[in-house]
N, C-alpha and C positions, 0 to 999 in steps of 0.2 A: 870654380872662380866666381867671385861676386863682383859684378860692375855696376856703378851707379853714376849716372850723368845728372849734374846739378845745373839746370839751364834756365835762362830767362827769355830765350827765343831770339837773342842777340844775333848779329851775323857770325860771330866766331861760334857761338852755340850750335848754329845751323850747320856750319862746316864740320864740326866735331861729330854731331849727331849723324850726318850724311856719311862720313868716314866709318863709323861704328856700324851702320846698316850696311854699307857696301862690303864691309869685311864679315858680315853676318855675326857680329859679336852680340850676344844676349845681354840686356842691361835693363836696370831699374831706371825710370826717369823721374827726377824731382823738380817741380816747378814752382813750389813754395818759397816765394822770397823771403818770408818771415823765418822759414826753417834754415834758410841758407844764412841769414843774418845771425841768427841764433848759433850756428855752427861757427861763425866768426869768419865767414867768407867775406871778402871785400871786393870780389869781382867774380865774374862767370865767363865761361863755364869752368866747372872744376870736374874732373873725373876721379873717382874712387875706385880703386882696383884692389879687391880685398881690404886691407887696412891702410893702404897708401893713397893720399890725396895729391892729385896732380893738376896744376895750372894747364891752360891751353896749350903752350908749346910742347911742354913734356908729354901731355895726352896725346898730341898728335904724333909724336915719336913713337910712343908706346903703340897707338892703334896701327901705325905704318909697319910695325914689327910683327903684328898678329898674322899668322897664317890664315889663308881662306879655307 
């Protein structure tokens, strides 16, 4: 499984990152705003799992469902 967190360090980003760390999910972290803009993201954080992009609320739901 490939997991990538696109983050600007905003409060929601920090919450999602903490949840990923608490669940011990291995992930890549992208903080380059230009890369996010070029990908068409209008907000952060965005979590990419395999080929699926998830906004904050959906990403939190996904992380909550991950087994430790």
